[in-house]
C-alpha positions in Angstrom: 39.6 17.3 -38.2 38.0 14.2 -37.0 34.3 14.4 -36.1 32.6 12.0 -33.7 29.3 10.7 -34.9 26.2 11.5 -32.8 28.0 14.1 -30.8 27.6 17.9 -30.8 30.3 20.5 -31.1 31.0 20.3 -27.3 31.5 16.5 -27.5 28.3 15.8 -25.5 25.6 13.4 -26.5 22.7 15.5 -27.8 20.2 12.8 -26.8 21.3 13.0 -23.1 18.7 14.9 -21.1 19.6 17.0 -18.1 18.8 15.2 -14.9 15.4 16.2 -13.5 15.2 17.8 -10.1 14.0 15.7 -7.2 10.8 17.8 -7.0 10.1 17.2 -10.7 10.7 13.4 -10.3 8.5 13.2 -7.2 5.8 15.3 -8.9 5.8 12.9 -11.9 5.4 9.9 -9.6 2.5 11.6 -7.8 0.9 12.4 -11.1 0.5 8.6 -11.7 -0.9 7.7 -8.2 -0.8 8.7 -4.6 2.4 7.8 -2.7 3.4 8.0 1.0 6.2 10.3 2.0 8.3 7.3 2.9 7.7 5.7 -0.4 8.6 8.8 -2.4 11.8 9.3 -0.3 12.8 5.7 -1.1 12.2 6.2 -4.8 14.1 9.4 -4.9 17.1 7.9 -3.1 17.0 5.0 -5.6 17.0 7.6 -8.4 20.2 9.0 -7.1 18.9 12.1 -5.3 20.7 13.2 -2.2 18.9 13.2 1.2 18.8 17.0 1.5 17.4 17.5 -2.0 14.8 14.8 -1.6 13.7 16.1 1.8 13.4 19.7 0.4 11.3 18.4 -2.5 9.1 16.4 -0.3 8.6 19.3 2.1 7.6 21.5 -0.9 5.2 18.9 -2.2 3.6 18.6 1.2 3.2 22.4 1.6 1.5 22.5 -1.8 -0.8 19.6 -0.8 0.4 17.5 -3.7 1.6 14.8 -1.2 -0.4 14.0 1.8 0.0 10.9 3.9 -3.5 11.0 5.2 -5.0 11.2 1.7 -2.7 8.4 0.6 -3.8 6.2 3.6 -7.5 6.8 2.8 -7.1 5.9 -0.8 -5.0 2.8 0.0 -7.5 1.7 2.7 -10.5 2.1 0.4 -8.8 0.1 -2.3 -7.7 -2.7 -0.1 -11.1 -3.0 1.6 -12.7 -3.3 -1.8 -10.2 -6.0 -2.7 -11.4 -7.9 0.4 -8.5 -7.6 2.8 -9.0 -7.7 6.6 -8.1 -5.1 9.2 -4.9 -6.9 10.4 -3.4 -6.9 6.9 -4.4 -3.3 6.3 -2.8 -2.3 9.6 0.5 -3.9 8.6 0.5 -2.4 5.1 -0.3 1.1 6.4 2.5 0.7 9.0 4.9 -0.3 6.3 4.3 3.1 4.6 5.4 4.9 7.7 2.0 5.9 9.1 1.6 6.3 12.8 -0.4 3.7 14.8 -2.9 6.4 16.1 -3.6 7.5 12.5 -4.1 3.8 11.4 -6.5 3.1 14.3 -8.5 6.3 13.5 -8.7 5.4 9.8 -9.8 1.8 10.5 -12.5 3.1 12.9 -13.7 5.7 10.4 -13.9 3.0 7.7 -17.0 1.5 9.4 -16.6 -1.8 7.7 -18.6 -4.9 8.6 -15.6 -7.3 8.8 -17.8 -10.4 9.2 -19.7 -9.5 6.0 -16.5 -8.8 4.2 -15.0 -12.1 5.3 -18.2 -14.0 4.2 -18.1 -12.3 0.8 -14.5 -13.4 0.4 -15.5 -17.0 1.2 -18.3 -16.9 -1.3 -16.0 -15.4 -4.0 -13.4 -18.0 -3.4 -15.4 -21.2 -2.6 -18.9 -20.5 -3.9 -22.0 -20.6 -1.8 -21.8 -24.3 -0.8 -21.2 -24.8 2.9 -18.1 -26.5 4.2 -18.8 -30.1 5.1 -15.9 -31.3 7.2 -13.4 -29.9 9.7 -10.6 -30.0 7.1 -12.5 -27.8 4.7 -13.5 -25.4 7.5 -9.8 -25.2 8.5 -8.7 -24.5 4.9 -11.3 -21.7 4.6 -10.2 -20.3 8.0 -6.6 -20.2 6.9 -7.6 -18.4 3.7 -9.3 -15.7 5.7 -6.4 -15.4 8.2 -4.0 -14.9 5.3 -6.2 -12.1 4.0 -5.9 -10.4 7.4 -9.1 -11.1 9.2 -9.1 -11.4 13.0 -9.5 -14.9 14.5 -12.9 -13.9 16.1 -14.2 -12.9 12.7 -12.9 -16.1 11.0 -14.5 -18.2 13.8 -17.8 -16.4 13.3 -17.8 -16.9 9.5 -16.4 -20.4 9.2 -17.5 -21.8 12.6 -14.0 -23.3 12.8 -11.7 -23.3 15.7 -8.9 -20.8 15.1 -5.7 -20.3 17.2 -6.0 -17.0 19.1 -2.2 -16.4 18.5 -3.2 -15.4 14.9 -5.2 -12.4 16.2 -2.6 -9.6 16.6 -4.9 -6.6 16.7 
């Protein structure tokens, strides 16, 4: 009788593990960091879990308070504010995670951040404490702040540079 190496009596590979349930997979992801419901659903679908199984797992995680979009948004918002991002960028990132506009507005209002001070701190971190001499340098600094998601009015206040209002999409 011919015996296959590395295989058990049933012909199956003993090192092959049974596929984890969608709930177990999502719980493992949440153990590492907070995730939005939308993000978890995407990761489960990429992992080969069907829509019904993924939805049931996400519903169960929500009922058990393991997954909470509001908590996710608060954690993400705190981290991004600490990293020096402005309100426009935060709004777009939170929206990309499937959060409602009203929830995003409320979170940004509750954050009570001095956006002018935050923008000034980002300029000091990036360019040092030396003032900008010419209009080209002021423009470069203004573009840096706009890319980080600060409103045009904030950028104007901090850099004293003229900024196109079309960049202000709040």
